[in-house]
N, C-alpha and C positions, 0 to 999 in steps of 0.2 A: 504575487506568487513566486516561489523560488524555482530555479531551474532544476532539472533532473541531474542526478549524478552522471548520467550518460547523455551527451548531446543528442544522440540519435533518438532518445526517448522524450525529448522536450515537447514535441508536438502532441503526442498522446497524453503526456502528463498535463499539459495545459488544457486539453479538452476534458480530461478527467477532473481536474481542479475546478474548472468552470461548472461542470455538471454537478459535482459534489456540493459546491457552495450554494448553487441554486436550489438543489434538493434539500439541503440542510436548512436553509433559511425559509424556504417556501412550504416545505412539507414537514420535515422532522420536528422542527421547533413548534409547529402548530399541531403536532400529534397525528399527522396524516400518514407519514411515511414510516415504513418498518426498516429497522437497521439492517437486517439480514436479507432484505429483498428490495433493492431500490434500482431505479433506472440507470444508475451509474456503474452497476456491477460489471457489465461487459467491458466498459472502458477501464475499470480498475484491473481486471484480469489482463487486458491487453498491455497496460502500462507495467504491471507486475512481471509479465513474461518478458517484455523488452528489458526491464531492469535486471532480471535474473541472468539474462545472457551477458549483459555488461558486467555484472558482478563476477560471473564465471571467467570472463575474458581477463579481468584484472586480478583474479585469484582471491577476491574478497569473499567469495562464497565459502571457501574453506575456513577463513578466519571467523565467519559468522557461525559455521557449524561447530567449530572449536569452542567459541564463546557460549553457545547454547549448551553444549555438553558440560562445560565447566560450571554452568549455573543451573543445571537440571534440578539439583537438590533445592536450591532457593526457589525455583519456579514451583516445585511441588509444595513447598511450604505456603506459598501464596495462592494456590489454587483453591477455588470455592469448595 
């Protein structure tokens, strides 16, 4: 597993990655687990929150917003 973009998020990312791989292989691939409701959701939210802070500190959040805005039309074309 790769490290997080932010060192301070590595520990929660590792816990999430471990949880996700176990859920994916033991439940999802066997048709037992639901994509939108799995036991790793809380860890993902924790990692996502940590990462958002790191992105904001580095100014990357603004770059992401700009890229999303620039590609809004393309995203609309690809929506179901």
